[in-house]
C-alpha positions as CSV (number, residue, x, y, z in Angstrom):
1,X,72.0,-141.7,-126.9
2,X,73.3,-138.3,-126.5
3,X,74.7,-137.0,-123.3
4,X,74.6,-133.3,-122.7
5,X,76.5,-131.5,-120.1
6,X,74.6,-129.1,-117.9
7,X,75.5,-125.5,-118.7
8,X,77.6,-124.1,-115.9
9,X,76.6,-120.6,-114.8
10,X,79.4,-118.3,-113.7
11,X,78.8,-116.0,-110.8
12,X,80.3,-112.6,-110.4
13,X,82.7,-114.1,-107.9
14,X,84.0,-116.5,-110.6
15,X,84.7,-113.6,-113.0
16,X,86.3,-111.5,-110.3
17,X,88.6,-114.3,-109.3
18,X,89.6,-115.0,-113.0
19,X,90.4,-111.3,-113.6
20,X,92.3,-111.0,-110.3
21,X,94.5,-114.0,-111.2
22,X,95.0,-112.5,-114.7
23,X,96.2,-109.2,-113.2
24,X,98.6,-111.0,-110.9
25,X,100.4,-112.7,-113.9
26,X,103.9,-111.1,-114.4
27,X,103.5,-110.6,-118.1
28,X,103.8,-107.1,-119.7
29,X,100.5,-105.6,-120.9
30,X,99.8,-102.3,-122.5
31,X,98.4,-99.4,-120.5
32,X,95.1,-99.7,-122.4
33,X,94.9,-103.4,-121.5
34,X,95.5,-102.7,-117.8
35,X,92.7,-100.0,-117.9
36,X,90.3,-102.4,-119.6
37,X,91.1,-105.2,-117.1
38,X,90.5,-102.8,-114.1
39,X,87.3,-101.7,-115.8
40,X,86.1,-105.2,-116.1
41,X,86.9,-106.0,-112.5
42,X,84.9,-103.1,-111.3
43,X,82.0,-103.6,-113.8
44,X,81.6,-107.3,-112.8
45,X,81.8,-106.4,-109.1
46,X,79.0,-103.9,-109.5
47,X,76.8,-106.0,-111.7
48,X,75.6,-108.4,-109.0
49,X,74.9,-108.8,-105.4
50,X,77.7,-108.4,-102.9
51,X,79.5,-111.6,-102.2
52,X,82.1,-112.7,-99.6
53,X,85.5,-113.2,-101.2
54,X,89.1,-112.3,-100.5
55,X,90.5,-108.8,-101.0
56,X,92.3,-108.4,-104.4
57,X,95.2,-106.6,-102.7
58,X,95.8,-108.1,-99.3
59,X,93.9,-111.4,-99.6
60,X,92.1,-111.0,-96.3
61,X,88.4,-111.9,-96.1
62,X,86.1,-109.3,-97.5
63,X,82.7,-108.7,-95.9
64,X,80.9,-106.5,-98.5
65,X,78.6,-105.2,-95.8
66,X,81.4,-103.7,-93.7
67,X,84.0,-102.8,-96.4
68,X,84.7,-99.1,-96.9
69,X,85.7,-99.7,-100.6
70,X,83.6,-98.5,-103.5
71,X,83.7,-102.0,-104.8
72,X,83.1,-103.9,-101.5
73,X,82.9,-107.3,-103.1
74,X,86.5,-106.9,-104.3
75,X,88.4,-105.0,-101.6
76,X,88.3,-105.0,-97.8
77,X,88.9,-101.3,-97.5
78,X,89.1,-98.0,-99.4
79,X,92.9,-98.0,-98.7
80,X,93.4,-101.5,-100.3
81,X,91.2,-100.4,-103.3
82,X,93.3,-97.3,-103.9
83,X,96.6,-99.0,-103.5
84,X,95.5,-101.8,-105.9
85,X,94.6,-99.3,-108.5
86,X,97.7,-97.2,-107.9
87,X,99.9,-100.3,-108.2
88,X,98.2,-101.6,-111.3
89,X,98.6,-98.2,-113.1
90,X,102.0,-97.4,-111.8
91,X,103.6,-98.0,-115.2
92,X,101.0,-95.7,-117.0
93,X,102.8,-92.7,-118.4
94,X,101.4,-89.3,-119.5
95,X,102.2,-90.3,-123.1
96,X,100.1,-93.5,-122.7
97,X,97.2,-91.3,-121.6
98,X,97.6,-89.0,-124.5
99,X,97.8,-91.9,-127.0
100,X,94.7,-93.6,-125.5
101,X,92.8,-90.3,-125.6
102,X,93.8,-89.7,-129.3
103,X,92.7,-93.3,-130.2
104,X,89.4,-92.9,-128.4
105,X,88.7,-89.6,-130.1
106,X,89.5,-91.1,-133.4
107,X,87.1,-94.0,-132.8
108,X,84.4,-91.7,-131.5
109,X,84.7,-89.3,-134.5
110,X,83.6,-92.2,-136.8
111,X,80.4,-92.7,-134.8
112,X,79.3,-89.1,-134.6
113,X,76.4,-88.1,-136.8
114,X,76.4,-84.7,-138.4
115,X,73.8,-82.3,-136.9
116,X,70.6,-82.2,-139.0
């Protein structure tokens, strides 16, 4: 007799909550990792219907129908959204940006096909 567990479906809110808690951990991450994490938060927030949650910055309740943020399921206001991104990327340097751009160009150059 085998018992199988029902497959748990994760909602956008579950993913957003997981990434928010990951961003809050006080471990050092590379600039590229921070950009990827922020990208994932915004991508997940945009991939589903608006859901009520707490603001990623100030933790107040977020009503996606009245939020002025571009990601209304994640932030209560445009101000909180901007401050969250600013704080998250505060350690990003110009050299980090150049290094990431160089790496992306190198990766993309391998995918470009010569013009026929």
